C-alpha positions as semicolon CSV with decimal commas, in nm:
position;residue;x (nm);y (nm);z (nm)
1;M;-4,565;-0,589;-1,491
2;K;-4,485;-0,644;-1,183
3;R;-4,160;-0,926;-1,374
4;I;-4,040;-0,552;-1,504
5;L;-4,013;-0,356;-1,171
6;T;-3,892;-0,691;-0,973
7;L;-3,546;-0,676;-1,242
8;L;-3,506;-0,252;-1,238
9;T;-3,525;-0,283;-0,903
10;L;-3,241;-0,543;-0,895
11;T;-2,997;-0,377;-1,101
12;M;-3,060;-0,095;-0,857
13;A;-2,995;-0,250;-0,669
14;A;-2,704;-0,346;-0,705
15;T;-2,550;-0,032;-0,862
16;F;-2,571;0,067;-0,524
17;A;-2,460;-0,195;-0,413
18;H;-2,105;-0,120;-0,600
19;A;-2,043;0,152;-0,532
20;Q;-2,060;0,153;-0,154
21;D;-1,738;-0,093;-0,214
22;I;-1,481;0,096;-0,226
23;A;-1,211;-0,158;-0,079
24;G;-0,867;-0,076;-0,270
25;D;-0,624;0,182;-0,342
26;W;-0,673;0,503;-0,514
27;Q;-0,481;0,758;-0,696
28;G;-0,551;1,094;-0,769
29;T;-0,322;1,447;-0,783
30;L;-0,352;1,688;-0,523
31;D;-0,226;2,027;-0,734
32;T;-0,188;2,284;-0,447
33;G;-0,062;2,589;-0,607
34;M;0,283;2,539;-0,538
35;G;0,356;2,223;-0,727
36;Q;0,123;1,899;-0,776
37;L;0,142;1,584;-0,493
38;R;0,098;1,239;-0,583
39;L;-0,130;1,115;-0,357
40;V;-0,202;0,658;-0,315
41;L;-0,546;0,621;-0,098
42;H;-0,607;0,286;0,084
43;I;-0,894;0,137;0,178
44;T;-0,933;-0,174;0,305
45;K;-1,316;-0,263;0,484
46;A;-1,324;-0,552;0,785
47;V;-1,538;-0,876;0,869
48;D;-1,781;-0,606;1,042
49;N;-1,781;-0,356;0,688
50;S;-1,583;-0,071;0,909
51;L;-1,411;0,133;0,638
52;K;-1,001;0,198;0,767
53;A;-0,743;0,361;0,553
54;T;-0,408;0,465;0,526
55;L;-0,323;0,786;0,330
56;D;0,062;0,806;0,104
57;S;0,192;1,136;-0,019
58;V;0,442;1,002;-0,291
59;D;0,583;1,249;-0,394
60;Q;0,694;1,360;0,023
61;A;0,805;0,920;0,007
62;A;0,599;0,970;0,361
63;N;0,404;0,617;0,310
64;G;0,088;0,468;0,570
65;I;-0,049;0,827;0,688
66;P;-0,300;0,703;0,978
67;V;-0,659;0,793;0,836
68;N;-0,809;0,854;1,216
69;S;-1,178;0,844;1,081
70;V;-1,354;0,703;0,752
71;T;-1,741;0,711;0,685
72;L;-1,960;0,672;0,372
73;K;-2,262;0,729;0,396
74;D;-2,508;0,782;0,054
75;S;-2,187;0,738;-0,143
76;K;-2,044;0,995;0,100
77;L;-1,701;0,940;0,153
78;N;-1,544;1,149;0,478
79;L;-1,158;1,103;0,547
80;D;-0,982;1,188;0,929
81;V;-0,632;1,273;0,848
82;T;-0,531;1,392;1,185
83;A;-0,126;1,304;1,170
84;V;-0,131;1,654;0,887
85;H;-0,409;1,785;1,031
86;G;-0,591;1,715;0,702
87;T;-0,982;1,582;0,614
88;Y;-1,132;1,496;0,338
89;E;-1,476;1,511;0,172
90;G;-1,556;1,310;-0,101
91;K;-1,812;1,201;-0,337
92;V;-1,794;0,798;-0,518
93;S;-1,918;0,839;-0,864
94;A;-2,256;0,573;-0,994
95;D;-1,963;0,291;-1,074
96;A;-1,751;0,349;-0,753
97;K;-1,451;0,449;-1,051
98;T;-1,380;0,861;-0,896
99;I;-1,413;0,983;-0,626
100;S;-1,481;1,408;-0,683
101;G;-1,434;1,559;-0,401
102;T;-1,300;1,877;-0,185
103;W;-0,952;1,797;0,022
104;S;-0,866;2,035;0,395
105;Q;-0,535;2,176;0,478
106;G;-0,591;2,505;0,637
107;K;-0,766;2,550;0,281
108;P;-1,057;2,369;0,049
109;L;-0,824;2,207;-0,270
110;P;-1,069;1,954;-0,496
111;L;-0,943;1,623;-0,448
112;E;-1,025;1,341;-0,714
113;F;-0,932;1,000;-0,659
114;G;-0,966;0,707;-0,971
115;A;-0,758;0,441;-1,101
116;R;-0,947;0,262;-0,806
117;Y;-0,688;-0,137;-0,739
118;R;-0,910;-0,386;-0,483
119;T;-0,725;-0,480;-0,234
120;D;-0,969;-0,782;-0,140
121;Q;-1,154;-1,066;-0,439
122;N;-1,425;-1,108;-0,282
């Protein structure tokens, strides 16, 4: 019984750690009500495990928009994009394949990021 509990604990810890590893390039489409905008979120992890990000608005040819603040706690991702007066609040899925949340820039709009491409090979 102790061996089963240890294995279960290790499996849960590995799953949680994987969900917290969100470094990579994420793609999403924002439906503004007046059209759709393709977005790419680039997240990198520094040596000290802090997260940094930039945002591309593909259809507006706006690349490298700085994300001033990136926080991830308990699978909840928060972004502050001061340059465009925008924020994002999302939840990373347990398998770390999607981030579902809300983009706010005047009014809240649903935005899901997916199709993550890892930027590191660790």
